[in-house]
N, C-alpha and C positions, 0 to 999 in steps of 0.2 A: 198748068195752072198755079202760080205761086201759094205757097202756104203761109197765109197772114196770120193764122190763129194758132196753130199747133206749136211752132218753136217760142213764141211769147209764153205760152201756158208751160212748156218745158222749161223755161227760164225761172218761172215763178215755183215750179216743182223743187228745182236745183235750190232755190233760195230757202224754201221750206225745210229740205233735207238738212242744209248748213243750219239753220237756226234750231233743229231738233238736234243737231249733233248725231245723226244716225250714222251707224258703223255697217259700211257694206262690205260684204263677202261675195263677189261677183265671179263665177266660174264658168268658161264656156262661151262667153259671149263672141268668140270667135267662129262659132258654129253659125250664128245668124246671116244669112246668106247677103252679100251685099247689094244684089239686084235678083229680081224675078219674085214670084209669088211664093207664097208659103202659109202655112196655117200654122200659128202658134198655138199649142195646146197646155195650158198651166192647171195646176190645183187650185183652189179657191177657198182661202182661209181668212180674208180681211175685204174692207170695203176699199181699200187702197190699192188692190193688187194691180190693176190695170195700170196704174203709175209705176210700179216696180217690174213690171213685165215690159214696159215700153223702156224703162231706163235701160235694161240689159241690151235692147236693141241699137242704142244710140251709137257705141263704137262702130258699128257697120253703117252709122247715117240713115238708118231706116225709121220711118215713121210706121206704127202699127195701128191699125183701124179696128176697133174692137166691136165685137156684138154684145150690145147690153140691152136690158130690158127697157120697152118702150116707156115706162114710167118716169125714166131718168131723163128722156128726153121731153117731158111735158113739163119739167120742174123750170121755174122762170129764170135761174140762175145758169144751172148745168145743162138745160136743153139747148140755149142758142150756142153754148160753147162745144156740146157734143157734136152738134150738126156741122159747125164750122170746122171741126177737125175731122170730118168725114166719117164718123163712128156710124155703126149700122144699127137701128131699132130693131128690136125682136118683140113682136106683137105674138104671145104664145097663142092666140087663137086664130091667127093667121101667120104662122111661120114661115110659109113658102115665099113670100115677099121678101123677107131678110134672107133667106137662102139664095134667092136669085140675084140679090142685091151683092151680097158677099162674092158668089161666084163670077159676078161679074168683075168685080175689083181683083179677084185673084189672077183672072185671066188678063187683067190690065197691068198685072206686076206688083199688086200690093200684097203686104204682109196682113193676114186676117187673124185677130186674137180671139180664142175662142177659151171660154171656161166651161169645159163639158160636163162637169157635175152639175150645171144650170144655178146653183144656188151655193152660198157659203156652207161649208160642212162644219157644224157646231162642235163635231168630235176632233177636228183639225187633222182627220184621216181621210184617204181617198174615198168618195162615195163612188156609186157605179158612173160611167161615162156615158153621157148619149152618143149616139153613132154621127151626128151631123158633121163634126169635124173631120172624120174620116170619109164620108162621103163628098165633102167638098174638096178634100185634097185629090180624092179619086176622078171626080169628074172635071176638076180644072187642069188637073195633070201637073200637080205641085206637091213638093213634100210637105210632110207634117213636122213642126219643130218641136220637141218637148222640151217643158221648163218646169221648175219647182222653185216654190217659195216657203221661206220659213222665217218665223218672227214677226212679219207683218200683222198677225193677228193681236199682238200686243199694243198696236197704235189703236186699232178702232176695227170692231168685228162685231157680229150679230150677238145681242144680248148683255153687251158689255158697254160700260163708257168709253169715249173717245180718251187716249192718252197721249195728248200732242204736247207734252212737255219736253224740257231739255234733259231727258233721260238717257241718252246715248245707247238706244235700243240697236242692237246688232239686226241687220237684216241679212238673211242668207239667199242667194240666187243660184240656182244652177241650170244650166243651158244643155241640153244633149245635141249629139249629131242628128242632123236631118235623116227622117227615116220616109222610104219609099211608101206609096199608097197605091198598088198596082189595082187597076179596075177590075183585074180577074180574080182578086181575093175578094171574100164575102167582107162587107163593112165592119160587121160585128167582129171579125178577126182582126181586121186593122185596129179596131178600136181596143179590143184586148192587148194587144202589142204595145199601141202607145200608152196606154194606162200602166202597162207594168214598167215600161221605160221612165214614167211620171213618178212611179212608186219608187225604183231605184234612186231617181234624182232626188226626191223628199227625203229619203232614208239618209243619203251622202249629206244634205244639208244640215239634217237633225243631228248627225254624228259630229259634225264640225262646228256645230253652234256653240259659241264660248261661256253662254250665260247658264247659271244653274238658279233654281228658286232662291229668293232671298228667305223665305220662311214657309210656314203651311199655307198661308193665305196667297202666296204667289205662285200657286201651281195649277189655276184655272187654265193657262194656256197651253199645258201640256196634257197630250193625250193619256187616256186612261192606262193602255198598254205600256207606257213608259214611266208610268208612275205618277202621272198627274190626276187632277180631278177634272179635267174635260169629260164631258158625258161620253159613254161608250158609244161605238156606232150603232148599237142597238137602240140606246137611250135616244141618240141623236134622231135616228129614224121616226122614233114614235112623237117626239117634238116637232119634226117636219109635218108628220100626219095630222097633228093637231091645229097647226098653223093653218 
C-alpha cells in the first residue's frame, strides 16, 4: 500500500531542520537494515526524539513505526497523522494489544521504534530499560538496532520550554550494529546487553558533541555526572514518583 502521509511529513521535518539550521552528526546509519524487520531501541531525552531516530533510517530508505503512548493518538492534530503513518498506540492498561500489533508488523518486515525507558529521562542519563523490546525481537526473530541521541533535549524536553529558534543546535546520532536476540536467552539478559550498547553509543555521542555551555545558566541540559545542573538519576526518579 502506498505511503500517502509519511513521506510528506518527512519533507516537513526536513524543512524544519533547515529552518532551525540544525547541525547533524550521524554515524552508523549504514547499520540500519535495508530490508526485513528490526526493533530500533533508543534513549529518550526529548519530545522530538522519534523524528531524529527516523532520520537515521532514511539513508536505508526505511520508515520506522514507533510505539507511542495512546494519548498522542487522541490529539486532534497528532492523532490522525500518527495513525496514517502506522505508528502503534500503547495503552499502558492494556499493553498486550500494542505488543501483538508490533509483533505482526515486525513479522511483515517493518522496523519498530521503541523507547524502552518508557518516558523521557529528566537526568538525560539512561533509566532502566523495560524488557518489551527484547521480547519482541526474540519472538519475531529479528535483530535489535541500538541507537543513541544527544542534543535533542536542547530543543524540547520535559520541564523546559521549547527552543525552536535558529540557534544552530548540534544533534548527534549514533547507530550501532544490529544485535541478535536469541529466544533461548532470558529477555532480561538481552535487555541488559542492548542497554549497555546504547550506553556506549550515548557516551560516544557526548564525547563528540561540539558545544559547551555558554554560561552557568546554560548547564541544565548536561547530566550532573558531566558537571551540569540536570537532576541526578536519584533526583529524577523522585520527580517521576511525584508525577
